[in-house]
NUFINU-446810 format. One record per residue: x, y, z of N, C-alpha, C, O in turn; residue in three letters. Coordinates in steps of 0.2 Angstrom, whole numbers, padded with zeros to 4 digits, always signed. Example, Ala and Ser with C-alpha at 12.3 -4.5 7.8 and 13.67 -1.06 7.14 Angstrom:
# residues 2
+0066-0028+0039+0062-0022+0039+0066-0016+0039+0071-0017+0042ALA/+0064-0011+0035+0068-0005+0036+0064+0000+0039+0067+0006+0040SER/
This chain:
# residues 129
+0318+0199+0860+0326+0195+0857+0325+0194+0847+0321+0190+0846MET/+0328+0195+0844+0329+0195+0835+0334+0189+0834+0339+0188+0838ILE/+0332+0187+0829+0335+0180+0828+0339+0182+0820+0336+0185+0816TYR/+0345+0180+0819+0346+0179+0813+0349+0174+0811+0354+0172+0814LEU/+0348+0171+0805+0349+0164+0804+0354+0163+0799+0356+0168+0796SER/+0357+0159+0797+0357+0157+0790+0358+0146+0789+0357+0143+0794ASP/+0359+0144+0785+0359+0137+0786+0363+0134+0792+0362+0128+0794ASN/+0367+0137+0793+0373+0132+0799+0372+0136+0806+0373+0132+0811GLU/+0369+0142+0807+0370+0144+0813+0363+0148+0815+0361+0151+0810ASN/+0360+0150+0820+0357+0155+0825+0359+0158+0828+0362+0156+0833VAL/+0357+0166+0826+0362+0169+0831+0355+0174+0836+0350+0176+0832TYR/+0355+0176+0841+0351+0179+0847+0354+0185+0847+0360+0186+0847ALA/+0350+0191+0845+0353+0195+0850+0349+0198+0856+0344+0199+0853ILE/+0349+0200+0861+0346+0200+0869+0344+0207+0869+0349+0211+0868VAL/+0338+0209+0869+0337+0216+0874+0332+0216+0879+0327+0213+0879CYS/+0337+0221+0883+0332+0219+0888+0324+0224+0890+0322+0230+0887GLU/+0322+0221+0892+0315+0227+0894+0311+0229+0889+0308+0234+0889ASP/+0310+0222+0882+0307+0222+0876+0310+0229+0874+0305+0232+0872ASN/+0315+0232+0874+0318+0238+0869+0317+0236+0862+0316+0230+0861GLU/+0320+0242+0858+0319+0240+0853+0326+0242+0851+0329+0247+0853LYS/+0331+0237+0847+0335+0237+0844+0336+0243+0839+0332+0243+0835LEU/+0341+0248+0840+0343+0253+0834+0341+0251+0828+0342+0245+0827PRO/+0339+0253+0823+0339+0251+0815+0344+0251+0813+0345+0247+0808GLU/+0352+0254+0815+0356+0257+0811+0361+0251+0816+0367+0250+0814THR/+0359+0248+0820+0361+0239+0823+0361+0235+0819+0365+0232+0817LEU/+0351+0234+0818+0351+0230+0815+0352+0229+0807+0352+0223+0804ILE/+0354+0234+0804+0356+0237+0797+0364+0232+0797+0365+0228+0792LYS/+0369+0234+0804+0376+0234+0804+0375+0226+0803+0377+0224+0797GLU/+0373+0221+0809+0372+0215+0810+0369+0210+0803+0371+0205+0802LEU/+0365+0214+0797+0364+0210+0793+0370+0211+0789+0373+0205+0787PHE/+0373+0216+0788+0377+0219+0783+0387+0214+0786+0391+0213+0782GLU/+0387+0211+0793+0391+0207+0794+0390+0200+0792+0395+0197+0791ILE/+0383+0197+0791+0381+0192+0788+0381+0191+0781+0383+0186+0779LYS/+0378+0196+0779+0381+0196+0769+0387+0195+0769+0390+0191+0766VAL/+0391+0199+0772+0399+0200+0771+0401+0191+0772+0403+0187+0768TYR/+0400+0189+0778+0401+0181+0779+0398+0179+0773+0402+0178+0768GLU/+0392+0177+0772+0393+0175+0767+0395+0174+0760+0396+0168+0758ILE/+0396+0179+0757+0400+0181+0750+0406+0178+0753+0408+0174+0749LEU/+0409+0179+0758+0417+0176+0759+0415+0168+0759+0420+0164+0757ASP/+0410+0165+0762+0410+0156+0761+0409+0155+0754+0410+0150+0752LYS/+0406+0160+0751+0405+0160+0742+0412+0159+0739+0413+0156+0734CYS/+0416+0162+0742+0423+0162+0738+0424+0168+0735+0428+0169+0731GLY/+0420+0174+0736+0419+0180+0732+0426+0185+0737+0425+0187+0743ILE/+0431+0186+0734+0436+0190+0737+0434+0199+0740+0431+0203+0737PRO/+0435+0200+0744+0433+0207+0746+0437+0211+0743+0437+0216+0747ASN/+0441+0211+0740+0444+0215+0736+0440+0217+0728+0443+0221+0724TYR/+0435+0214+0728+0434+0216+0720+0427+0220+0721+0423+0220+0726TYR/+0427+0223+0717+0421+0229+0717+0415+0226+0717+0411+0227+0722ILE/+0414+0221+0712+0408+0218+0713+0404+0214+0721+0398+0212+0722GLY/+0412+0212+0725+0410+0210+0731+0405+0216+0736+0400+0214+0739TYR/+0406+0222+0735+0402+0230+0738+0396+0229+0735+0391+0230+0738GLU/+0396+0226+0728+0390+0230+0724+0384+0223+0727+0378+0223+0728PHE/+0387+0218+0727+0381+0211+0729+0381+0214+0737+0375+0216+0739LEU/+0386+0215+0741+0383+0215+0746+0376+0222+0745+0370+0220+0745LYS/+0377+0229+0744+0373+0232+0744+0367+0230+0741+0362+0232+0743ASP/+0368+0225+0734+0361+0224+0732+0357+0218+0736+0351+0218+0735ALA/+0358+0214+0740+0357+0210+0746+0352+0215+0750+0346+0214+0750ILE/+0356+0220+0754+0353+0223+0760+0347+0226+0755+0341+0225+0756ILE/+0349+0229+0750+0343+0232+0748+0337+0227+0744+0332+0230+0741ILE/+0337+0221+0744+0330+0217+0744+0329+0216+0749+0324+0218+0750VAL/+0333+0214+0754+0331+0213+0760+0327+0218+0763+0322+0217+0766LEU/+0329+0226+0762+0327+0232+0766+0319+0233+0762+0315+0236+0764ASP/+0318+0230+0756+0313+0232+0753+0311+0227+0747+0314+0224+0743GLU/+0302+0229+0750+0299+0222+0748+0299+0223+0739+0300+0219+0735SER/+0299+0230+0737+0296+0231+0730+0301+0229+0724+0300+0230+0718GLU/+0308+0226+0728+0316+0226+0724+0316+0220+0720+0321+0216+0719SER/+0309+0217+0717+0310+0210+0712+0313+0212+0705+0315+0208+0702ASN/+0312+0219+0704+0316+0221+0697+0322+0224+0698+0323+0230+0699TRP/+0327+0218+0699+0334+0221+0701+0337+0223+0695+0342+0225+0698ILE/+0337+0224+0690+0340+0229+0685+0338+0235+0685+0341+0240+0684THR/+0330+0236+0687+0326+0242+0687+0326+0245+0692+0326+0252+0691LYS/+0327+0243+0698+0326+0247+0704+0334+0246+0707+0338+0251+0708THR/+0336+0239+0708+0342+0238+0713+0348+0243+0710+0350+0248+0713VAL/+0350+0240+0703+0355+0243+0701+0357+0251+0701+0362+0254+0702TYR/+0351+0253+0698+0351+0260+0697+0354+0264+0706+0358+0269+0706PRO/+0351+0261+0711+0352+0263+0719+0360+0264+0720+0363+0268+0723LYS/+0363+0258+0717+0368+0256+0719+0375+0260+0714+0380+0261+0716ILE/+0372+0260+0708+0377+0263+0703+0378+0273+0706+0383+0277+0706ALA/+0371+0273+0708+0369+0283+0713+0377+0283+0718+0382+0287+0720SER/+0375+0275+0721+0377+0278+0728+0385+0277+0727+0389+0280+0731LYS/+0388+0273+0721+0396+0273+0719+0396+0278+0716+0398+0282+0720HIS/+0394+0282+0711+0395+0288+0706+0398+0281+0699+0404+0281+0696GLY/+0394+0278+0699+0395+0274+0691+0390+0273+0687+0385+0277+0688THR/+0389+0267+0683+0385+0266+0680+0382+0260+0680+0385+0256+0683ASN/+0375+0257+0678+0371+0252+0679+0375+0246+0676+0376+0241+0678ILE/+0378+0248+0670+0382+0242+0666+0388+0240+0671+0390+0234+0674SER/+0391+0246+0671+0398+0244+0676+0395+0238+0684+0397+0233+0686CYS/+0390+0243+0686+0388+0238+0691+0384+0231+0688+0385+0227+0692VAL/+0381+0228+0684+0380+0221+0681+0387+0219+0679+0388+0213+0680ASP/+0390+0222+0677+0399+0217+0674+0402+0218+0680+0407+0214+0678SER/+0403+0221+0687+0406+0219+0691+0404+0215+0695+0409+0211+0697ASN/+0397+0214+0697+0392+0209+0701+0394+0202+0698+0396+0197+0702MET/+0393+0201+0688+0393+0195+0686+0400+0192+0686+0400+0186+0686ARG/+0407+0198+0686+0413+0195+0687+0415+0193+0695+0420+0189+0696HIS/+0411+0195+0700+0414+0193+0706+0409+0187+0707+0411+0183+0712ALA/+0403+0185+0705+0402+0177+0704+0404+0174+0701+0404+0169+0704ILE/+0405+0175+0695+0411+0170+0690+0417+0169+0693+0420+0164+0690ASN/+0420+0173+0697+0424+0171+0702+0423+0164+0707+0427+0159+0707ILE/+0418+0167+0710+0413+0163+0717+0415+0154+0713+0418+0149+0715ALA/+0410+0155+0706+0410+0151+0703+0415+0144+0702+0415+0138+0705TRP/+0421+0148+0698+0428+0147+0696+0430+0143+0704+0433+0138+0704ALA/+0429+0148+0710+0431+0144+0718+0428+0139+0719+0430+0136+0724SER/+0423+0135+0716+0421+0130+0718+0417+0129+0725+0414+0124+0726GLY/+0418+0134+0729+0414+0137+0735+0405+0137+0732+0401+0134+0735LYS/+0403+0141+0727+0396+0143+0727+0392+0137+0723+0386+0138+0724LEU/+0394+0131+0719+0390+0127+0719+0385+0123+0725+0379+0120+0724PRO/+0388+0123+0731+0384+0120+0737+0376+0125+0738+0371+0123+0740LYS/+0378+0129+0737+0372+0135+0738+0367+0134+0733+0361+0136+0734TYR/+0368+0131+0727+0364+0132+0721+0360+0122+0721+0362+0117+0723THR/+0354+0124+0718+0352+0118+0719+0352+0114+0711+0352+0108+0711THR/+0352+0117+0706+0354+0111+0701+0361+0112+0698+0362+0109+0692LEU/+0365+0115+0702+0373+0116+0701+0375+0118+0694+0380+0116+0691GLY/+0369+0125+0692+0371+0129+0688+0374+0136+0690+0373+0138+0696LEU/+0376+0140+0687+0380+0145+0690+0374+0149+0690+0369+0147+0686LYS/+0374+0154+0694+0366+0158+0693+0367+0164+0690+0373+0166+0687PRO/+0362+0167+0689+0363+0175+0686+0363+0177+0691+0362+0174+0696SER/+0368+0186+0689+0367+0191+0695+0361+0191+0701+0362+0190+0707ASN/+0353+0191+0697+0347+0191+0700+0346+0184+0705+0344+0185+0711SER/+0347+0179+0701+0347+0173+0704+0350+0173+0710+0347+0171+0715GLN/+0358+0175+0710+0362+0174+0715+0359+0180+0723+0360+0179+0729PHE/+0358+0186+0719+0356+0191+0724+0351+0187+0728+0352+0185+0734ILE/+0345+0185+0724+0340+0182+0729+0341+0175+0734+0339+0173+0739PHE/+0346+0173+0730+0348+0167+0734+0353+0167+0740+0355+0163+0744LEU/+0353+0173+0740+0358+0176+0746+0352+0178+0752+0350+0176+0757ILE/+0350+0184+0748+0343+0187+0753+0338+0182+0755+0333+0184+0758SER/+0338+0175+0754+0332+0171+0755+0335+0167+0761+0331+0166+0766ASN/+0342+0166+0760+0345+0163+0766+0347+0167+0772+0351+0165+0776MET/+0344+0174+0772+0345+0177+0779+0338+0180+0780+0337+0183+0785LEU/+0332+0179+0776+0326+0179+0778+0323+0177+0784+0317+0178+0786LYS/
């Protein structure tokens, strides 16, 4: 049995006879959970930064060596979407600013301060670990 959880819910995925879930299914389930959290934070899904943030969170969850967001994660996202690192950074920051302005994000931050891109990515990643 595999569990996915956030602060409000625990989701269990049951496999018969201890079979292993396909890696693609696990990835899809995490993506759905990330989408739900980004929606709860007030980031509209039509912003480019929404998709970039989703990708960054998935990369951080997948790879333990992703502690250097701007050095390791941004280049992967830029390459995937055919853009540059500056564009990735700017679009993520804009999406986080929208979330902050919506008033839905402060409940996820401990100090009540708008998080940086890296802080936001690690905040959401830690919610899913």
